[in-house]
C-alpha positions in Angstrom: 13.4 7.1 -20.9 11.7 9.5 -18.4 8.2 10.7 -19.1 7.4 14.3 -19.9 5.8 16.3 -17.1 2.3 17.6 -18.1 3.3 21.0 -16.6 6.6 21.5 -18.4 8.9 20.3 -21.2 11.4 18.8 -18.8 11.4 15.1 -18.3 10.1 13.9 -14.9 12.6 12.2 -12.7 12.9 8.5 -12.7 12.4 7.3 -9.2 15.8 6.2 -7.8 17.4 6.3 -4.4 19.1 9.7 -5.0 15.8 11.3 -6.1 13.9 9.7 -3.2 16.6 10.7 -0.7 16.1 14.5 -1.4 12.6 14.6 0.2 11.1 13.1 3.4 7.8 12.8 1.6 9.4 10.6 -1.1 11.0 8.5 1.7 7.5 7.9 3.0 5.8 7.2 -0.3 8.5 4.9 -1.5 8.3 3.0 1.8 11.8 3.8 3.0 13.2 2.7 -0.3 11.3 -0.7 -0.4 9.4 0.5 -3.5 12.7 0.9 -5.4 13.4 -2.8 -5.0 12.8 -5.0 -8.0 11.0 -7.1 -9.0 7.6 -6.5 -7.6 8.0 -3.3 -5.6 4.4 -3.6 -4.2 5.4 -6.9 -2.6 8.5 -5.4 -1.1 6.4 -2.6 0.3 3.9 -5.1 1.8 6.8 -7.0 3.3 8.0 -3.8 4.9 4.5 -3.1 6.2 4.6 -6.6 7.9 8.0 -5.9 9.5 6.8 -2.5 10.7 3.7 -4.1 12.1 5.6 -6.7 14.0 8.2 -4.2 15.3 6.0 -1.1 16.1 2.5 -0.7 14.9 1.0 -4.0 16.1 2.3 -3.4 19.6 0.1 -0.3 20.0 -3.3 -0.3 21.7 -6.2 -0.7 19.4 -7.4 2.9 19.7 -4.0 4.1 18.8 -3.7 1.7 15.8 -7.1 3.1 14.6 -5.7 6.6 14.8 -2.4 5.7 13.1 -4.4 4.1 10.3 -6.6 7.2 9.8 -3.6 9.5 9.9 -1.5 7.3 7.7 -4.3 7.2 5.1 -4.9 11.0 5.2 -1.1 11.7 5.0 -0.9 9.1 2.2 -3.6 10.8 0.1 -1.6 14.1 0.3 1.9 12.5 -0.1 1.0 10.2 -3.0 -0.7 13.2 -4.8 2.5 15.3 -4.3 5.0 12.6 -5.4 2.7 11.5 -8.3 2.7 15.1 -9.5 6.4 15.4 -9.2 6.8 12.2 -11.3 4.1 13.0 -13.8 2.7 9.6 -13.0 -0.1 9.5 -10.5 0.6 5.9 -9.3 4.1 5.0 -10.1 5.0 1.4 -9.2 7.6 2.6 -6.7 5.0 4.3 -4.6 4.2 1.8 -1.9 2.7 3.8 1.0 -0.7 2.7 -0.2 0.2 -1.0 0.2 1.8 -0.3 3.6 -1.3 1.4 5.1 -3.8 -1.1 3.6 -1.8 -4.1 4.8 -1.6 -2.6 8.3 -5.4 -2.6 8.3 -5.4 -6.3 7.2 -3.0 -7.2 9.9 -4.9 -5.3 12.6 -8.1 -7.4 11.8 -6.3 -10.7 11.2 -5.7 -13.3 13.9 -2.1 -12.7 15.2 -0.6 -16.0 14.1 2.2 -16.3 11.6 0.2 -18.6 9.4 -2.8 -16.3 9.2 -0.6 -13.3 8.5 1.2 -15.2 5.7 -2.2 -16.2 4.2 -3.2 -12.5 4.5 0.0 -11.4 2.8 -0.6 -13.7 -0.2 -4.2 -12.8 -0.5 -3.6 -9.1 -0.3 -0.9 -9.2 -3.0 -3.1 -11.3 -5.3 -6.0 -8.8 -4.9 -3.7 -5.8 -5.3 -2.2 -7.3 -8.5 -5.3 -8.7 -10.3 -7.6 -5.8 -9.2 -11.0 -7.5 -9.3 -14.0 -5.2 -9.8 -14.5 -2.6 -8.5 -10.8 -2.1 -7.7 -9.8 -2.0 -11.4 -12.5 0.6 -12.0 -11.2 3.0 -9.3 -7.6 2.3 -10.2 -8.3 3.3 -13.8 -10.3 6.4 -13.1 -9.2 8.0 -9.8 -5.8 9.4 -10.7 -5.0 11.3 -7.6 -3.7 10.7 -4.1 -7.0 9.5 -2.8 -7.4 7.1 -5.7 -3.9 5.6 -5.1 -4.8 4.9 -1.5 -8.4 3.8 -2.1 -7.8 0.9 -4.5 -5.4 -0.7 -1.9 -8.1 -0.3 0.8 -10.5 -2.2 -1.5 -7.8 -5.0 -1.9 -7.6 -5.0 1.9 -11.4 -5.4 2.1 -11.3 -8.4 -0.3 -8.5 -9.9 1.7 -10.4 -9.6 5.0 -13.6 -11.0 3.4 -11.8 -14.1 2.2 -10.0 -14.5 5.5 -13.3 -14.3 7.3 -14.7 -17.0 5.0 -11.7 -19.2 5.5 -11.9 -18.8 9.2 -15.6 -19.7 9.2 -15.1 -22.8 7.0 -12.3 -23.9 9.4 -14.8 -23.6 12.2 -17.4 -25.7 10.3 -15.0 -28.5 9.6 -12.9 -28.7 12.7 
């Protein structure tokens, strides 16, 4: 059953392929449809981020990657707000642009080996799912496009911190 929009008596659309396909902004926010995959749409969105990183984003020079990340975050704040308003749910599970941008940041700062990227993938998903403090605080209170994007950046920060500690421990024992 679809939720009621706070601005009208009509039910908000359930995100599906047909609804997504009617708007380029929805294509972006739903990660080219990866957010519509079940189960675990955030994991599918993160997997798409990894594929896009390998195919395109990771091949760019560092200054361009920094610019892409900044622009992707800014566009994400606007796009997630817009689609969240259309759905009547500020952070619908099918909205995965936040995972994509945050995981690109993780991959940019992770050693470019398949093993380290796989560890980063698992760590990022764990932090995004369990939402340790202060992620849970912001996720519960910031119900807008910035909040949708922000909590995933915090999960990226936790991921990078743990990766740095693992890398340092490896250096101490090898």
